Each structure stands twice: as C-alpha cells, then as structure tokens.
C-alpha positions, 0 to 999 in steps of 0.5 A, a space after each residue: 463577518 468573522 475575523 478569526 478562524 474557527 477553533 477546530 481548523 487545526 483538527 480539520 486540517 490534521 484530519 485532511 492531511 491524515 486522509 491524504 497520507 492514507 490515500 498516498 499509501 494506498 496508491 503506493 501499495 498498488 504500485 509496489 505490489 504491481 512492480 513486485 510481480 516482476 522484480 524484488 517480490 521478496 521485498 516489495 510484496 511485504 511492503 505493499 501489504 504493510 502499506 495497504 493495511 496502514 492505509 485501510 487502518 487510517 481510513 483511506 478514501 481509495 479503499 479499492 486501490 488499498 485492497 488491490 495493493 493488498 491482493 497484489 502483495 499477497 500475489 507477489 509472495 505466492 509467485 515467489 513461493 511458486 518459483 521457489 518450488 519450481 526452481 528450488 532457488 530463492 531467485 528468478 532464473 531464466 
C-alpha cells in the first residue's frame, strides 16, 4: 500500500493535458476548414492550417482529423483564389 503519489504524476498529467489540447486543436482545424469552404475562407483557411500544424507538432492522437483540417484549410484558400479569378473580386458574389 502506497500513501503518497508517485513522483512523476505531474509530468504524466501535463503530458495528458497537452495531448488532449492537441486533439482539440485537430478537431477545431477540421471544423474550421469545413466551415471555411462556405464562409470567411480568407480567415478560416489559414486558422485551420495553423491549428492542424500545431496539433501535428504536439503529437495528436487524431492525426487523420488534423491532416483533413490541413487539407480543408488549403482547399479554402484554393477556393478563394478560384473565385477571385472568376469574379475579379475578393468576396463571394452570387
């Protein structure tokens, strides 16, 4: 029976919190990248790319969602460039 906590409990808890934060960033990058295809792609695309890169750098367990968020962020910017070339504007016009 042990009455005191092991010495490395704080390191394990900090690592678990860091991975959980990275998982949240991966999901947020996916959601923002998906939303950016419809609205505010000039803003949401780079944010999705930055969150996905940070999540991958921190070692997320949800690598698929981070890569998908990265791809959707790039797609947001490509859609913006295509619309700008077609309409000669920076915004959507219907």
